[in-house]
N, C-alpha and C positions, 0 to 999 in steps of 0.2 A: 582388166576388162570392166567397163561399166555394165554391160549386159552379158551375162554368161548364158542365159537361155530365156527366151520369151515364151510364156505359156500361150496356148491357143484357146483360152477361155472366152467367155462371152463379153462383148463390149459393154461397158457400164451403161446405165440408163441414159437414153438419148436426150440431149439437152437442146433447149432453144438457142439458136445462134446468138452470140453476144454482139450487141450493137450499142453505139452511143451516137449522139448527133448534137449539132450546135448551129445557132444562127448568130452571126456577128455583123454589126453595123459599124461602118467606118465613117466618122464625121470630122470635119474641120471647122474651126471657128472663123467667122468672117473677120477680115481685117488683121489677121495674124499670119505670119509666114508659115508655109507648110513645114512639117517636122524635118523633112529632108533638106530644107533650104539652109544655106550657110548663114542666113540672117535669123534663123531660129535659135536665138541665144538663150542662156539661162533666164534672162529677164522675161522672155516670152513664155518659157516653160512654166515659170511661177505664175504668170498671168492666167494660163490655162488652168492650173491647179486651183487658183482662187475662184475662178468662174464656176467650177464644179462644186467647190466647198460651199458656195453660197446658195446652192439648190437644196431646199429644205428636205424633200423626200430622201435624198441621198445622204445629206449631213446627219440625219437622224437614224440612219441604218448602216453606218460605217462598220465593217467587220474587221477581223484580224487579218493582217497581211500574211501572217504565217500560214494561214489556211491555203494560200496560193500554191503550196507545195503539192497539193492534191488536185489542182485545177488542170484538167486535161488540156484545154486549148493553150494554156501557158506553157506546159511541159513540151508541147509539140510545136510551139512557135506560131500557132495560128493567130494568137493575139500577142501584143508586145507592150512595153512601156511599164508605167507604175500603176499598181492597183490602188485606186482610191476608194473603191467599195466592192466588197465581195461577200455574198451571202449564200448560204446553203439552205434551201427550202425543201425539206424532205430529201429526195434524190436529185433535185435539180439545183444547179449553180446559176446565180445571177451575178453579173459583174460589170463594173465600169473601170476602164483603164485610161490613162492619159499619157501623152508625149511618147507614143510609140510610132507605128507606121502612119497613124493619123493622130490629130489632137485628142480625139475621143474615140474609144472603142467600146461598144456596148455588146454584151454577150449573154446568151442564155444557152445552157448546155446540160445534158443529162442522159440517162440510159434510154434505150429504145429508139424508135424512129418517129416520135411524136413531134415532128418539126412544126406542125401547124400551131401547136401550143407554145413552143419555144419562140416562134415568130411573134406571137401576140404579146408575150412577156417582153421581148426586146423592143417591140414597137411601143409598148406602154412607157418604158423608160426613155425611149427616144423622144416621145411626145412631152414627157415631163421636163427633159433637159431643154428641148426647143422652146418651151414657154419662157425660159430665162436667158437663153443664149441664141444669138443669130448664127445660123450655120452658113458656111460658104456654099452657095447654091446658085445655079444658073437655070433659068426656065427651059433652055434647050438641052443642056448637058447634064442636068440633075445635080447631085451632090458632087462638089469638086474635090478631087484628091490629087496628090502629086503623082500617084501611080495610075496608069490607065486601067489597071486590073480592078480598081475600085470605083471608077468613074460611073456616073449614072445613079443607080440605086444605092451604091456603096454597101451592098448586102452580099455577104458570103455565107453559103449554106454548106455544112460539113456533115458527112456520115462516115463513121468508122465501123467496119463490119468484119467479124472473124469468120473466115471461110476455109477451115481445114479440110473438110470432106470434099468440097468441090475442087480445091487445089490438089488434093491427093489423087482424085479420079481423073481430072482433065489436065492438070498441070497449071502452075501459076501463070505462065506466059499466055496460055490460051484464055484464062479468066481475065487477065490484064488487057489483052487485046480486045476481048468482047466489050469491056467497059470503054476502052479508048476509041472504039468504032463510033461511039457517040461523041461527036465533036464538041458538044456542049459541056462535057465533063473534063475535069482534071483528076487523074487517079495516081496516087502515090502510096508508098509503103512507109514503114517506120525506120528503115535503114538508111545507109549512106546514099546520098543522091536519089532518095525516094525508092530504094530497093525494097521489095516486099520481104518483110521479116515476120515470123510467127503467123503467117497467113492472114495478116490484118491489112485490109485495104482502106485507104482514106480517099473518099470521093467528095468532090466539091464542084460547084458551078464555075465554068470558065468565064462567062460573061456577066457583067453587072449593068451593061448599057443595052437598051433596046428590048428589055424583058422586065416584067414586073416582079417585085419581091415574092408575091403570092404564087406566081407561076413557077418560080425557082423552087420555092419551098415544097409545093405540091409534087413537082416532078421528081425531086430527090427523095421525098417521103415515099412516093409510089415505088420508086426503084428499090429503096431499102426493104419495103414489105415483100416485093417480088423476089429479090435475091435471098432474103431470109427464108422464104418458103422453099426455094430451090435447095438451099443448104440443108434444110431439115429433111427434105426428101432424099438427098444424097446420103445423109447420116443413116437413114433407115436401111439403105442398101448394105451397109456394114453389118447391121443387126441380122439381116436375113441371108447373107452370103458368106458361107464358110471360106470360100476361096479368097474373097476380099479381106476377110479377117487375117488369113494367112499372109497375104501380101502386105497388109498393114504391119504385122509383127516383124516381118523380114525387113521392111523399110526402117523401122525403129532401130533394129540391130545395126543396119548399115550406117545410119546417121550417127549413132553412138560411137561406132568404130572410127568414123571419119573425124569426129570431134577429138577423139583420143590421139589420132595421128597428127593432127595439125598443130603447129607451133604458133601460128598467127593467122590473122584474117579468118577467124572461125566464128565471128559474131552471128552471121546468118544461120549457121549450122546449129548453134546453141539455142537461138530463139525458135527455130523451126522444131527442134527437138522438144522444147518445152511446150510448144503449141500442140504438137501431136500427142505428147504425154498427157496434157490436159484433156484433149479430145478422147483419148483412149483410156483414161483413168478407170481402173477397174479390170482391165484385161492383163495388167502387169502387176504381179504381186511381189512383195519384198522377199518372201520365202521361195519364190519361183523364178528368180533370175535377176530382178532389178536391184542393183546395189545402191540404195538411196544415199547412204553415207558418202560413197565415192562421187556420185553425181553432185551432191550438195557441196562437197569440198571443192570440186572443180568450179562450180558456179560461183561460190563465194570468192575464191581467189581471182577469178576472171572479172567479176563485176566490181570488186573493190578497187581494181587497178585503174578504172576509168569511170568517173562520175556520169559521163554521157550514157554509158550502157546501163548504169544503175537507174537513170531516169527512164530508160525504155522499159525496165522491169516495172517501175512505178506506173507506166502507161498500161502495161498488161494487167497489173493489179486493178486499176480503175476500170478497165474493160471487163474485168472478171475472168481473164484468161490466164490462169496459172495453176500448176499442180499443187494441191494443198499441202502435200507432205514436204515439198521442197522450199517453196518461197514464202512460207509463213513468217520466217525470221530474217529474210534478206533485207 
């Protein structure tokens, strides 16, 4: 048994919900076939690289490509292609990639929901590049892209938010439906086919045509602030409700037992368990029932079997959602 008994102690100090956000601009170079075209040969790929390398502000700030292993949008497939420039400035990442879904992808990403600032950073690099490169642009349709998802502004705004308390109280399906009732949003999780894992929700704008970049940014920024406030209020209910604490502890036992019983397809169970463990860290002590070593062995053997799942753990690390005792060395 992973859990022999769960104590009914006090939940640890309530935390501010973990959030990260990003602004990504998708741009194509005029006169060069789109990346998805059969005519986009290695010769054209090299042409795109050369055009970026000739831009002095980027050429003088090229960073290590190895740092990309910690770049959340790349781990989640939000951006794609080759990193030509990646810089960490305090807690924020700035990057330019080429030859992915678009010829050029400009991204600013970091903790919190300060999307207004991230937008200004991405816009700065967009202007710097446009001084030297002619973008594929139409006065009526905006920035041209192979995918209609990026047509118009070519701007995608992302918010990742960890909502364990709201998910526990209301259920993931209800939270997901609430987000999806807003037809302007796309909501996904970290799991297979967008399944919600570890109570982390990825929220982005559905449309890039017919709406300004600034309106997109401000709408998702306001949503992030509002949802974080609700999550914090939900967490306070656990602090002041002995019955809810009891229910939480029972749920942890049930999830742990379910993980032990399953031979396969237990990814969601493990990630949800880790999320709740992080949320309730402090109510479960090693001497009072939680067998750290057994859980750690299980997670090690499971994660090392598939790099894809290990990448999801990296995502949780970056979001700041992980039990310190277990995942420090994974």
